[in-house]
Backbone as a printed PyTorch tensor [residue, N CA C, xyz], in Angstrom:
tensor([[[ 17.6830,  12.3020, -16.0270],
         [ 16.7030,  11.8630, -16.3080],
         [ 16.7030,  11.3950, -18.0800]],

        [[ 17.8430,  12.1880, -18.5470],
         [ 17.8880,  11.7890, -19.7990],
         [ 18.3460,  10.4330, -20.1810]],

        [[ 19.2180,  10.0810, -19.4690],
         [ 19.8060,   8.5680, -19.4370],
         [ 18.6980,   7.6220, -19.2430]],

        [[ 17.6740,   7.8880, -18.2410],
         [ 16.5340,   6.9150, -17.8830],
         [ 15.7790,   6.9610, -19.2490]],

        [[ 15.6330,   7.9870, -19.8700],
         [ 14.7130,   7.9760, -21.1430],
         [ 15.2250,   7.4870, -22.1950]],

        [[ 16.4030,   7.3970, -22.5120],
         [ 17.0230,   6.4730, -23.4390],
         [ 17.1100,   5.3070, -23.1020]],

        [[ 17.2280,   4.6050, -21.8290],
         [ 17.5060,   3.1960, -21.6760],
         [ 15.9980,   2.8660, -21.8980]],

        [[ 14.6540,   3.4960, -21.5660],
         [ 13.3180,   2.9650, -21.9060],
         [ 13.1730,   2.9430, -23.2730]],

        [[ 13.6680,   3.8800, -23.7840],
         [ 13.6040,   4.0690, -25.4990],
         [ 14.1450,   2.6890, -26.3220]],

        [[ 15.3480,   2.1350, -25.7520],
         [ 16.1240,   1.4900, -26.2830],
         [ 15.3010,   0.1260, -26.0150]],

        [[ 14.8640,  -0.0990, -24.7690],
         [ 13.9320,  -1.2070, -24.5120],
         [ 12.8350,  -1.1010, -25.4120]],

        [[ 11.9760,  -0.3870, -25.3790],
         [ 11.0990,  -0.1560, -26.0670],
         [ 11.2720,  -0.5790, -27.4450]],

        [[ 12.1910,  -0.0890, -28.0780],
         [ 12.7750,  -0.5030, -29.4680],
         [ 12.9840,  -1.9020, -29.6600]],

        [[ 13.5580,  -2.7240, -28.7070],
         [ 13.9280,  -3.8060, -28.8490],
         [ 12.9760,  -4.5980, -28.7110]],

        [[ 11.6070,  -4.1590, -28.0980],
         [ 10.3940,  -5.2320, -27.7900],
         [  9.6810,  -5.3190, -29.1310]],

        [[  9.1650,  -6.5350, -29.5770],
         [  8.2460,  -6.6320, -30.4540],
         [  6.7220,  -6.4100, -29.8710]],

        [[  5.7680,  -5.5930, -30.7060],
         [  4.2270,  -5.2290, -30.1730],
         [  3.5390,  -5.6160, -31.1840]],

        [[  2.3020,  -5.5730, -31.0690],
         [  1.2210,  -6.1900, -32.2910],
         [  0.6490,  -4.6280, -32.7120]],

        [[  0.6570,  -4.6210, -34.1020],
         [  0.1660,  -3.7350, -34.9720],
         [ -1.2380,  -4.2540, -35.2740]],

        [[ -2.2310,  -3.7530, -35.2310],
         [ -3.6630,  -4.0010, -35.4540],
         [ -4.0460,  -3.4240, -36.9980]],

        [[ -4.2390,  -3.9940, -37.9260],
         [ -4.8370,  -3.6760, -39.2640],
         [ -5.9020,  -4.3740, -39.9590]],

        [[ -6.5780,  -3.5560, -40.3470],
         [ -7.7400,  -3.9070, -41.0340],
         [ -8.1000,  -4.8070, -42.4590]],

        [[ -7.6910,  -6.0410, -42.3450],
         [ -7.6600,  -6.7540, -43.6690],
         [ -8.4720,  -7.8450, -43.7170]],

        [[ -9.2140,  -8.1220, -44.9660],
         [-10.0660,  -9.4070, -44.9840],
         [-11.4260,  -9.0130, -44.0230]],

        [[-11.7650,  -7.8040, -43.8970],
         [-12.8470,  -7.6610, -43.0980],
         [-12.9980,  -7.7420, -41.7230]],

        [[-11.5620,  -8.3570, -41.1050],
         [-11.6150,  -8.3850, -39.8350],
         [-10.3100,  -7.9800, -39.0430]],

        [[-10.4070,  -7.6240, -37.6830],
         [ -8.7080,  -7.1150, -37.1470],
         [ -8.0540,  -8.5790, -37.2640]],

        [[ -6.8220,  -8.2660, -37.9080],
         [ -5.7260,  -9.1980, -37.7590],
         [ -4.4220,  -8.6500, -37.2590]],

        [[ -3.7620,  -9.3590, -36.1150],
         [ -2.7190,  -9.1560, -35.2680],
         [ -1.6100,  -9.2720, -36.2410]],

        [[ -0.7810,  -8.2430, -36.5610],
         [  0.5630,  -8.3700, -37.4740],
         [  1.8360,  -8.2540, -36.3320]],

        [[  2.5520,  -8.8420, -36.3330],
         [  3.7770,  -8.4080, -35.3950],
         [  4.8150,  -7.9290, -36.2570]],

        [[  5.3840,  -6.9040, -35.2570],
         [  6.4050,  -6.1170, -36.1030],
         [  7.3120,  -5.2310, -34.8420]],

        [[  8.2820,  -4.3570, -35.2310],
         [  8.9860,  -3.5960, -34.3770],
         [  7.9330,  -2.3590, -34.0550]],

        [[  8.2250,  -2.3670, -32.5600],
         [  7.3820,  -1.4260, -32.0410],
         [  7.7160,   0.2450, -32.4820]],

        [[  6.7370,   0.9810, -32.8370],
         [  6.9690,   2.1460, -33.4000],
         [  6.0390,   3.3940, -32.2940]],

        [[  5.3590,   2.9990, -31.6740],
         [  4.9500,   3.5310, -30.3550],
         [  3.4060,   4.0650, -30.8090]],

        [[  2.9020,   3.3530, -32.1290],
         [  1.5360,   3.7980, -32.4510],
         [  0.3360,   2.9350, -31.4820]],

        [[  0.7350,   1.9690, -30.9880],
         [  0.1130,   1.5500, -30.0720],
         [ -0.1940,   1.5630, -28.6480]],

        [[  0.7690,   2.3670, -28.1880],
         [  1.1020,   2.9830, -26.7620],
         [  0.0240,   3.8650, -26.4780]],

        [[ -0.4890,   3.6880, -25.1550],
         [ -1.5300,   4.7020, -24.7190],
         [ -2.7980,   4.5140, -25.4930]],

        [[ -3.3700,   3.2560, -25.8540],
         [ -4.4840,   3.3150, -26.8910],
         [ -5.7930,   3.0620, -25.9000]],

        [[ -5.6890,   3.5350, -24.5640],
         [ -7.0320,   3.3900, -23.8240],
         [ -7.7090,   4.5110, -23.9530]],

        [[ -8.9690,   4.2020, -23.3590],
         [ -9.9370,   5.3140, -23.7300],
         [ -9.9190,   6.3950, -22.6370]],

        [[ -9.8630,   7.6260, -22.7890],
         [ -9.2680,   8.6390, -21.9000],
         [-10.7140,   9.1640, -21.2100]],

        [[-11.8210,   8.7730, -21.7920],
         [-13.1730,   8.8380, -21.1370],
         [-13.2420,   8.3460, -19.6340]],

        [[-12.5370,   7.3420, -19.3710],
         [-12.9010,   6.2090, -18.2130],
         [-12.3900,   7.0380, -16.8660]],

        [[-11.6930,   8.0560, -17.1260],
         [-11.2370,   8.8760, -16.0120],
         [ -9.9310,   8.5510, -15.3400]],

        [[ -9.7210,   9.4160, -14.1870],
         [ -8.2110,   9.2480, -13.8590],
         [ -8.0150,   7.6990, -13.3050]],

        [[ -7.0570,   7.1790, -13.7760],
         [ -6.9830,   5.7990, -13.0590],
         [ -5.9030,   5.5530, -11.9460]],

        [[ -5.6290,   6.5890, -11.4050],
         [ -4.7450,   6.6210, -10.4710],
         [ -3.1080,   6.3750, -10.5440]],

        [[ -2.8370,   6.0000, -11.7360],
         [ -1.2680,   5.8730, -12.0030],
         [ -0.8150,   7.1260, -12.6890]],

        [[ -0.0690,   7.8040, -12.5000],
         [  0.6760,   9.0640, -13.1370],
         [  1.1490,   8.5290, -14.4040]],

        [[  1.2200,   9.0740, -15.4850],
         [  1.4830,   9.0610, -16.5360],
         [  2.9950,   8.9790, -16.5850]],

        [[  3.4670,   9.8060, -15.7350],
         [  5.2500,   9.6960, -15.6710],
         [  5.6320,   8.8660, -14.7420]],

        [[  4.9510,   7.4990, -14.5000],
         [  5.0390,   6.4750, -13.4930],
         [  6.7510,   6.0490, -14.0830]],

        [[  7.3180,   6.4000, -15.3150],
         [  8.3890,   5.6800, -15.3500],
         [  9.5330,   6.3820, -14.6370]],

        [[  9.0360,   7.7680, -14.3390],
         [ 10.1010,   8.5240, -13.0890],
         [ 10.8790,   7.4810, -12.2810]],

        [[  9.9780,   6.7140, -11.7640],
         [ 10.2050,   5.6930, -10.6060],
         [ 10.8370,   4.4650, -10.8330]],

        [[ 11.3190,   4.3620, -12.2130],
         [ 11.5170,   3.0980, -12.4640],
         [ 13.2310,   2.5880, -11.7420]],

        [[ 13.8530,   3.6820, -11.3360],
         [ 15.0710,   3.0910, -10.6000],
         [ 14.9330,   3.4190,  -9.1170]],

        [[ 13.9410,   3.3220,  -8.5360],
         [ 13.7850,   3.7530,  -7.1220],
         [ 13.7190,   2.5720,  -6.2940]],

        [[ 13.6990,   2.9620,  -4.8810],
         [ 13.6050,   1.6760,  -3.5940],
         [ 12.1040,   0.9650,  -3.6900]],

        [[ 12.1520,   0.1730,  -3.3180],
         [ 10.7170,  -0.5110,  -3.0710],
         [ 10.0220,   0.6560,  -1.8590]],

        [[ 10.7300,   1.0880,  -1.1510],
         [  9.8570,   2.0570,   0.0170],
         [  9.4900,   3.4120,  -0.8000]],

        [[ 10.1860,   3.7580,  -1.8190],
         [  9.6850,   4.7870,  -2.5710],
         [  8.2730,   4.3340,  -3.3530]],

        [[  8.0620,   3.3320,  -3.8740],
         [  7.1310,   3.1430,  -4.5220],
         [  5.8940,   2.8460,  -3.4770]],

        [[  6.2180,   2.1380,  -2.1860],
         [  5.2560,   2.1320,  -1.3070],
         [  4.8810,   3.6000,  -0.8650]],

        [[  5.3660,   4.4520,  -0.8500],
         [  5.2960,   5.9450,  -0.2740],
         [  3.9880,   6.4040,  -1.4810]],

        [[  4.0230,   6.2180,  -2.7150],
         [  3.0710,   6.6170,  -3.7010],
         [  1.5320,   5.9110,  -3.0790]],

        [[  1.7560,   4.8800,  -2.6520],
         [ -0.0460,   4.4150,  -2.3720],
         [ -0.0280,   4.8710,  -0.7200]],

        [[  1.0830,   4.5320,   0.1330],
         [  0.6940,   4.8820,   1.5760],
         [  1.4970,   6.1270,   1.9390]],

        [[  0.8610,   7.1970,   1.9660],
         [  1.7350,   8.6390,   1.9000],
         [  1.7490,   8.8500,   3.4460]],

        [[  2.2840,   9.9240,   3.9120],
         [  2.5090,  10.6340,   5.1560],
         [  1.0050,  10.8550,   5.5960]],

        [[  0.1390,  11.3810,   4.9820],
         [ -1.0170,  11.7050,   5.3570],
         [ -2.0320,  10.4930,   5.8510]],

        [[ -1.8470,   9.4790,   5.1960],
         [ -2.6620,   8.2620,   5.3480],
         [ -2.1170,   7.5940,   6.8750]],

        [[ -0.7370,   7.6020,   7.0350],
         [ -0.2380,   7.1130,   8.1840],
         [ -0.3960,   8.0510,   9.4220]],

        [[ -0.7750,   9.2440,   9.3440],
         [ -1.0960,  10.3310,  10.2490],
         [ -2.7320,   9.9190,  10.5680]],

        [[ -3.2550,   9.8420,   9.6280],
         [ -4.6250,   9.5720,   9.8640],
         [ -4.8730,   8.1090,  10.4490]],

        [[ -4.3270,   7.2400,  10.1250],
         [ -4.3100,   5.7290,  11.0780],
         [ -3.6460,   6.1500,  12.3640]],

        [[ -2.6990,   6.8730,  12.7840],
         [ -2.2920,   7.2480,  14.1190],
         [ -3.4650,   7.6770,  14.9290]],

        [[ -3.9980,   8.8700,  14.1380],
         [ -4.9660,   9.8280,  14.8640],
         [ -6.1110,   8.7810,  15.3190]],

        [[ -6.5630,   8.1660,  14.2110],
         [ -7.6530,   6.9620,  14.3030],
         [ -7.5550,   6.1780,  15.4400]],

        [[ -6.0960,   5.2820,  15.5500],
         [ -6.0210,   4.4790,  16.4010],
         [ -5.9030,   5.0730,  17.8350]],

        [[ -5.4230,   6.1700,  17.9320],
         [ -5.4140,   7.0750,  19.2550],
         [ -6.8590,   7.3280,  20.0070]],

        [[ -7.3690,   7.6890,  19.0100],
         [ -9.1170,   8.2640,  19.1630],
         [ -9.6150,   6.8840,  19.5810]],

        [[ -9.1950,   5.8810,  19.0800],
         [-10.2640,   4.5840,  19.5700],
         [ -9.7920,   4.0600,  20.6780]],

        [[ -8.5510,   4.1450,  21.1460],
         [ -8.3120,   3.5690,  22.3060],
         [ -9.0040,   4.9100,  23.6620]],

        [[ -9.0740,   5.8940,  23.2930],
         [ -9.8130,   6.8200,  24.1470],
         [-11.1770,   6.6730,  24.2430]],

        [[-11.8190,   6.3260,  23.2090],
         [-13.0500,   5.8710,  23.1020],
         [-13.5100,   4.9160,  24.0370]],

        [[-12.8780,   3.4730,  23.7160],
         [-12.7980,   2.6080,  24.5400],
         [-12.5810,   2.3500,  26.2410]],

        [[-11.8730,   3.3750,  26.2300],
         [-11.2830,   3.4730,  27.5180],
         [-10.5120,   2.3150,  28.2720]],

        [[ -9.7770,   2.2620,  29.1470],
         [ -9.0500,   1.3060,  29.7990],
         [-10.0650,   0.0010,  30.0250]],

        [[ -9.6380,  -1.3290,  29.7590],
         [-10.5990,  -2.6780,  29.8600],
         [ -9.7310,  -3.4510,  31.0260]],

        [[-10.3960,  -3.4980,  31.6640],
         [ -9.9200,  -4.6850,  33.1580],
         [ -9.0500,  -5.8040,  32.4940]],

        [[ -8.2290,  -6.2010,  32.6080],
         [ -7.1780,  -7.3010,  32.2360],
         [ -7.2470,  -7.0800,  30.4570]],

        [[ -6.9320,  -5.9560,  30.1670],
         [ -6.6710,  -5.8140,  28.8910],
         [ -5.2100,  -5.0260,  28.4560]],

        [[ -4.7900,  -5.2220,  27.3360],
         [ -3.5380,  -4.7550,  27.0370],
         [ -3.7220,  -3.2160,  26.9570]],

        [[ -5.0790,  -2.6510,  26.9740],
         [ -5.1960,  -1.1800,  26.9580],
         [ -5.0090,  -0.4990,  27.9940]],

        [[ -4.5840,  -1.1900,  29.0800],
         [ -4.3650,  -0.7400,  30.2640],
         [ -2.9950,   0.1010,  30.4350]],

        [[ -2.3240,  -0.3240,  29.6050],
         [ -0.7550,  -0.0390,  29.5510],
         [ -0.3500,   0.9060,  28.1200]],

        [[ -1.5480,   1.3120,  27.6110],
         [ -1.6120,   2.2210,  26.2720],
         [ -0.6670,   3.4600,  26.2190]],

        [[  0.4170,   3.4440,  25.3840],
         [  1.0980,   4.6910,  25.0950],
         [  0.6260,   4.7800,  23.8780]],

        [[  0.2430,   6.1960,  23.6720],
         [ -0.1100,   6.9800,  22.2500],
         [  0.8180,   6.4530,  21.1730]],

        [[  0.3690,   6.0490,  19.9560],
         [  1.2890,   5.6750,  18.6780],
         [  1.5930,   6.9530,  18.3250]],

        [[  2.8540,   6.9350,  17.1050],
         [  3.0560,   8.1870,  16.5940],
         [  3.3930,   7.3810,  15.1430]],

        [[  3.8190,   8.4680,  14.3240],
         [  3.9280,   8.1580,  12.7050],
         [  5.2340,   7.3690,  12.6000]],

        [[  6.1500,   7.3260,  13.5320],
         [  7.4100,   6.4250,  13.2680],
         [  7.0980,   5.1590,  13.5790]],

        [[  6.2270,   4.8010,  14.6370],
         [  5.9390,   3.6900,  15.0900],
         [  4.5960,   3.1020,  14.3130]],

        [[  3.7570,   3.5930,  13.6140],
         [  3.0210,   3.3290,  12.7460],
         [  3.6620,   2.5190,  11.5650]],

        [[  4.2660,   3.2880,  11.1390],
         [  5.0490,   2.8940,   9.9330],
         [  6.0430,   1.5300,   9.9270]],

        [[  6.6280,   1.4980,  11.2580],
         [  7.1200,   0.1070,  11.7200],
         [  6.2560,  -0.7780,  11.8900]],

        [[  5.3300,  -0.4020,  12.5470],
         [  3.8520,  -1.5230,  12.3990],
         [  3.5570,  -2.2060,  11.0480]],

        [[  3.0340,  -1.1500,  10.1500],
         [  3.2100,  -1.5040,   8.9380],
         [  4.0170,  -2.3210,   8.0420]],

        [[  5.2380,  -1.9440,   8.1830],
         [  6.5630,  -2.7730,   7.7660],
         [  6.7520,  -4.1580,   8.4270]],

        [[  6.0990,  -4.4030,   9.6700],
         [  6.2580,  -5.7830,  10.0490],
         [  4.9750,  -6.6260,   9.8520]],

        [[  4.1650,  -5.8210,   9.4140],
         [  2.9340,  -6.5850,   8.3430],
         [  3.4030,  -7.2030,   7.3800]],

        [[  4.0090,  -6.2210,   6.6190],
         [  4.1250,  -6.4930,   5.2350],
         [  5.2010,  -7.8040,   5.1730]],

        [[  6.3370,  -7.6860,   6.2870],
         [  7.3140,  -8.7490,   6.4480],
         [  6.7740, -10.0950,   6.5870]],

        [[  5.7110,  -9.8980,   7.4660],
         [  5.1040, -11.2190,   7.7140],
         [  4.2270, -11.9860,   6.7370]],

        [[  3.9610, -10.9250,   5.8130],
         [  3.0270, -11.5000,   4.4690],
         [  4.2890, -12.1790,   3.5300]],

        [[  5.4650, -11.9590,   3.7020],
         [  6.4500, -12.2130,   2.7170],
         [  7.1120, -13.5250,   3.3280]],

        [[  7.2400, -13.4430,   4.6960],
         [  8.0520, -14.6600,   5.6300],
         [  6.9150, -15.1700,   6.5220]],

        [[  6.5990, -16.0420,   6.0900],
         [  5.0360, -16.6040,   7.0000],
         [  5.9400, -17.8590,   7.8570]],

        [[  5.3730, -17.6050,   9.4730],
         [  5.8340, -18.4150,  10.0680],
         [  4.2260, -19.0350,  10.9470]],

        [[  4.5150, -20.3340,  11.4010],
         [  3.3020, -20.8980,  11.8260],
         [  2.2130, -20.0320,  13.0570]],

        [[  3.0450, -19.3220,  14.0620],
         [  2.3140, -18.6640,  14.7920],
         [  2.9180, -17.2930,  15.0170]],

        [[  1.8820, -16.2340,  15.1360],
         [  2.5580, -14.8840,  15.4640],
         [  3.6230, -14.7020,  16.4700]],

        [[  3.5630, -15.5650,  17.4120],
         [  4.7030, -15.2040,  18.5980],
         [  5.9390, -15.8920,  17.8840]],

        [[  6.0930, -16.7830,  16.9170],
         [  7.2260, -17.3090,  16.5560],
         [  8.0650, -16.0540,  16.1310]],

        [[  7.6260, -14.7720,  15.1030],
         [  8.4070, -13.7690,  14.7540],
         [  9.2400, -12.9270,  16.0460]],

        [[  8.9150, -13.4770,  17.4560],
         [  9.6750, -12.5770,  18.4450],
         [ 10.6980, -13.8870,  18.7960]],

        [[ 10.5160, -15.4300,  18.5780],
         [ 10.9340, -16.4400,  19.2120],
         [ 12.6560, -16.2970,  19.0470]],

        [[ 13.3400, -16.7280,  20.1530],
         [ 14.6850, -16.9420,  19.9930],
         [ 15.1820, -17.9890,  19.4240]],

        [[ 14.5230, -19.0980,  18.9450],
         [ 14.8090, -20.2380,  18.3140],
         [ 15.4400, -20.0480,  16.8970]],

        [[ 16.6400, -20.7120,  16.8210],
         [ 17.0940, -20.2130,  15.6760],
         [ 16.3760, -20.5910,  14.2440]],

        [[ 15.4610, -21.4210,  14.4650],
         [ 14.6160, -21.8380,  13.0020],
         [ 13.8500, -20.6400,  12.5650]],

        [[ 13.3580, -19.6860,  13.6260],
         [ 12.9030, -18.5390,  13.4830],
         [ 13.4100, -16.9020,  13.5570]],

        [[ 14.6340, -17.4130,  13.4670],
         [ 15.5690, -15.9820,  13.6970],
         [ 15.2140, -15.2200,  12.4790]],

        [[ 14.9170, -13.7920,  13.1380],
         [ 14.9680, -12.6500,  12.3400],
         [ 15.0410, -11.5250,  13.1090]],

        [[ 14.8970, -10.2360,  12.7260],
         [ 15.2200,  -8.9300,  13.3110],
         [ 13.9040,  -8.2480,  13.7300]],

        [[ 12.7860,  -8.9210,  13.9150],
         [ 11.6650,  -8.0770,  14.2610],
         [ 11.5080,  -7.5270,  15.5190]],

        [[ 12.1810,  -8.5520,  16.4650],
         [ 12.2250,  -8.0760,  17.9400],
         [ 13.2510,  -6.9120,  18.4190]],

        [[ 13.9290,  -6.6070,  17.2800],
         [ 14.5290,  -5.4880,  17.5040],
         [ 13.9940,  -4.2120,  17.1460]],

        [[ 12.8590,  -4.3210,  16.3270],
         [ 12.2140,  -3.1550,  15.7470],
         [ 10.8960,  -2.6340,  16.6540]],

        [[ 10.2290,  -4.2840,  17.4780],
         [  9.0590,  -3.6930,  18.1830],
         [  8.7360,  -4.7510,  19.0440]],

        [[  8.4930,  -4.5170,  20.2650],
         [  8.0650,  -5.6550,  21.1120],
         [  6.9470,  -6.5880,  20.5810]],

        [[  6.7550,  -7.9080,  21.2210],
         [  5.4700,  -8.4140,  20.7120],
         [  4.4090,  -7.9940,  21.3620]],

        [[  4.6210,  -7.3770,  22.7640],
         [  3.5670,  -6.9250,  23.1500],
         [  2.8850,  -5.7390,  22.6120]],

        [[  3.6800,  -4.7710,  22.1530],
         [  3.2250,  -3.5560,  21.6060],
         [  2.8110,  -3.9480,  20.1510]],

        [[  3.2930,  -4.9670,  19.4290],
         [  2.6840,  -5.3930,  18.0850],
         [  1.2300,  -5.4820,  18.5600]],

        [[  1.2190,  -6.2530,  19.4810],
         [ -0.1060,  -7.2380,  19.7130],
         [ -1.0950,  -5.9020,  19.8950]],

        [[ -0.5670,  -4.8610,  20.9200],
         [ -1.4810,  -3.5620,  21.1740],
         [ -1.8450,  -2.9640,  20.1040]],

        [[ -0.9720,  -2.5500,  18.9830],
         [ -1.2110,  -2.0530,  17.8500],
         [ -2.3310,  -2.7340,  17.0570]],

        [[ -2.1710,  -3.9340,  16.8550],
         [ -2.8090,  -4.7810,  16.0120],
         [ -4.5160,  -4.9110,  16.5940]],

        [[ -4.5680,  -4.6380,  17.9680],
         [ -5.9550,  -4.7680,  18.5340],
         [ -6.6430,  -3.5640,  18.3540]],

        [[ -5.2960,  -2.3580,  18.4660],
         [ -6.3210,  -0.9920,  18.3030],
         [ -6.3590,  -0.3660,  17.1860]],

        [[ -5.7420,  -1.1470,  15.8250],
         [ -5.5230,  -0.3120,  14.8550],
         [ -7.0210,  -0.0760,  14.2180]],

        [[ -7.1120,   1.0050,  14.0050],
         [ -8.6960,   1.5660,  13.3650],
         [ -8.4920,   2.9150,  12.2960]],

        [[ -9.3170,   2.7090,  11.6530],
         [ -9.3120,   3.6600,  10.5770],
         [-10.6950,   4.5720,  10.4400]],

        [[-11.4450,   4.6080,  11.6660],
         [-12.6180,   5.3870,  11.4800],
         [-13.1810,   5.6320,  12.7380]],

        [[-13.7770,   6.9320,  13.1040],
         [-14.1480,   7.4490,  14.1860],
         [-15.4050,   6.4890,  14.5080]],

        [[-15.5170,   5.7290,  15.5990],
         [-17.0010,   5.1890,  15.7290],
         [-18.1290,   6.0040,  16.2340]],

        [[-17.7870,   7.1630,  16.6450],
         [-18.9060,   8.1080,  16.9760],
         [-19.4350,   8.8440,  15.7880]],

        [[-18.8100,   8.5930,  14.4390],
         [-18.9210,   9.6110,  13.6340],
         [-20.1930,   8.8470,  12.9310]],

        [[-21.6520,   9.5370,  12.5820],
         [-22.6080,   8.9670,  12.1750],
         [-22.8950,   8.8930,  10.6800]],

        [[-21.9110,   9.6510,   9.8080],
         [-21.9620,   9.9690,   8.6640],
         [-21.8300,   8.7330,   7.9630]],

        [[-21.3490,   7.3900,   8.5120],
         [-21.1890,   6.5440,   7.7190],
         [-21.8770,   5.2800,   8.3830]],

        [[-22.9410,   5.5390,   9.0740],
         [-24.1020,   4.5840,   9.8040],
         [-24.3000,   3.4890,   8.7210]],

        [[-24.9700,   4.0110,   7.6970],
         [-25.4630,   3.0440,   6.7530],
         [-24.2820,   2.6280,   5.4720]],

        [[-23.3920,   2.9220,   5.7490],
         [-22.2290,   2.4720,   4.8910],
         [-21.7990,   0.9700,   5.4150]],

        [[-21.7550,  -0.0880,   4.4500],
         [-21.2410,  -1.2440,   5.0030],
         [-19.8920,  -1.3690,   5.1380]],

        [[-19.1890,  -0.6490,   4.4760],
         [-17.7450,  -0.6410,   4.7250],
         [-17.4050,   0.6740,   5.7300]],

        [[-18.2170,   0.9810,   6.6090],
         [-17.9550,   2.3590,   7.3740],
         [-16.8000,   2.2040,   8.4170]],

        [[-16.0370,   0.6730,   8.4060],
         [-14.8290,   0.9760,   9.3660],
         [-13.5000,   1.2840,   8.4350]],

        [[-13.8910,   1.1910,   6.8590],
         [-12.5960,   1.6130,   6.2870],
         [-12.9270,   2.4640,   5.1680]],

        [[-14.3090,   3.0490,   5.1590],
         [-14.5910,   4.0780,   4.0590],
         [-13.7340,   5.3060,   4.1190]],

        [[-13.5130,   6.1150,   5.2020],
         [-12.8520,   7.0480,   5.4080],
         [-11.1680,   6.7340,   4.8280]],

        [[-10.6210,   5.6990,   5.0430],
         [ -9.5400,   5.4950,   4.4600],
         [ -9.3390,   5.4150,   3.1210]],

        [[-10.1990,   4.5400,   2.5110],
         [-10.7420,   4.2370,   1.0610],
         [-10.6770,   5.5850,   0.2960]],

        [[-11.3290,   6.6490,   1.0230],
         [-11.5170,   7.8820,   0.5480],
         [-10.2380,   8.8550,   0.4640]],

        [[ -9.4920,   8.3000,   1.3640],
         [ -7.9400,   9.1490,   1.0470],
         [ -7.3610,   8.6940,   0.1440]],

        [[ -7.2620,   7.3800,   0.0490],
         [ -6.2490,   6.7690,  -1.1080],
         [ -6.9110,   7.0110,  -2.4650]],

        [[ -8.1030,   7.6780,  -2.4880],
         [ -8.3610,   7.6730,  -3.9140],
         [ -7.4610,   9.0470,  -4.2450]],

        [[ -7.1000,   9.1420,  -5.9080],
         [ -6.3060,  10.2450,  -6.2470],
         [ -7.3940,  11.3420,  -6.4330]],

        [[ -6.4150,  12.3670,  -6.1190],
         [ -7.3700,  13.6170,  -6.3080],
         [ -7.4020,  14.2720,  -7.9520]],

        [[ -8.4120,  14.2190,  -8.3460],
         [ -8.7000,  14.6440,  -9.6250],
         [ -8.7430,  16.4560,  -9.9590]]])
């Protein structure tokens, strides 16, 4: 941890920042070396922003570690529970992909979200192209999840109990419980 702090301190010392001084009756920006006087000059009365002050602890982490700050295991498990509940609530629909539904689990939901993130980075013209054998669209998604299972999860992915009346007048009722779970605990 000491090595990381030293590296960050060295970077901060090398950077040039603005020092604000009151001359001639107005604020003038004077450039100079960083002394730390202007760091964390935000209003502390605004409440908790959600980003921990020790965020630099994650400076040498993998992208997955950063992802887990925002999408915790609790949120994944909530999505799993609500998706499985939704399928039970609607029941099997004739000529539908729900007829062969197998309840999802934590690992499968993380894989599903990972595929969605990958699709956002690697755009293809059609959804089915991600599972295509054509060399133009070659990737490893087909090794992680079948197209039919992905489409099932995409169709049934849910964040709220449809029978919960506590969100009846909420315009964001479909995602409100998820939003509440992502808010930091103060």
